[in-house]
N, C-alpha and C positions, 0 to 999 in steps of 0.2 A: 294646955290640951289643944290639939290641933282641931281646926273646925271640920265639920262633917265632910265637906267636900274633898278634903285632902286624904280621906280615909276610905275611899271607894275601893272596893274589892272586885277581882274579876267575877266572883260569884253574884255579887249585887248586880253588876253590870249585865252579866249573862240572863239573870232573872228578867231584868228590864227589857233587854233586847228580844228574849224569847216571847214576852208579852207583846212587845211592839211588832214583831214580825211573824206572830202566830198564824195568821191567815195571810195568803196572797203572795208571799215572797218565798221563792225556792232557793235552794243553795246555789244554783247556777245563776239565777237573777242576782243574788247577793254577790256572787263571785265576779260577775261583769262589773258591778259597781266597784268591787275592790280593785280590780284591774285598772279601772278608769281612775281611781284615786291614786293608785301607785304612779300612773303616768302623770299625775298632777304634782306628786312629789318630786318626779324626775324634772319636771318644768320649773319648779321652784328652785331646785338644786342648781339646775342650768343657770337660771337667773342670778342667784346668790354667788356662784362660783365665776360668773363673768363670761359664760359662754352664750348667753342670750341677754338681751335687754331687760333691766329690771323694770317690773311693773309695780305700781302702787299697792296692787292687793296681793302680791306675793307673801304668802305666810306658811312657812315650814311647819309651824306648830299645828295649824288649822288642818293642813293636808295629812300630817302624821296621825292626828286624831281621827280623821276620816277612814284611814287605812285600818287603824286599830278597830274602829267601829264595825266596819264590815267584816274584818277577820273574826272578831269575837261574835258577831251575828251569825256567821256561817257555823262556828262551834255551838252556839246556842240553839239554832234550829235542828241541829244534828245530835242533840244531847251529850255533847262533849264536855266534861269537867276540865276546864283549862287549868285551873289550879292544879289539880292532880296530874294532869297531862305534862305540864311544864316541869313539875317537880321530878317526874319519872324520867322525861326525856333529858333533863339536865344530869341526872344521876347516871344515866346510860353514857351520855357525852364525856362526864368526869372520869368514868371508868375507862372508856375508850382512849381518851387523850391525856390519862394520867393527871388529871387536875384536881387540886384540892383547895379550898374546900368546895364541895358541891353546894347547890342552891339550898338543899334542905339543911345542911350543916350550918351554912351562913345564916340562915333564918333563925335557927336555935341560938347561935352565938350572938346575934344582934337583936334579939327579942327585947322589945321595949317593956320595962318593968314598972 
């Protein structure tokens, strides 16, 4: 059995972030943080790909986590069910681009028993 940290769901993270940001943070404030973190991802990628000097604290992993944190926080404070939204958006894209399987089909086929 995988440890608990490997099984974090969008729903659990959204509930946590909704609690964390229930007071004081607006969608626009969270969006500004998201944009800042996206800039930090660009900075790290520039360093890793040799366009800028590599610094000792460059961590693509940490910056991507920050991007996900703020994107999910925006969804949370706006009561958007990301699991449902991702599956619906993927279904639409699969139809539009004639791709198979779609995410929902993939999840059914790869369900851990």
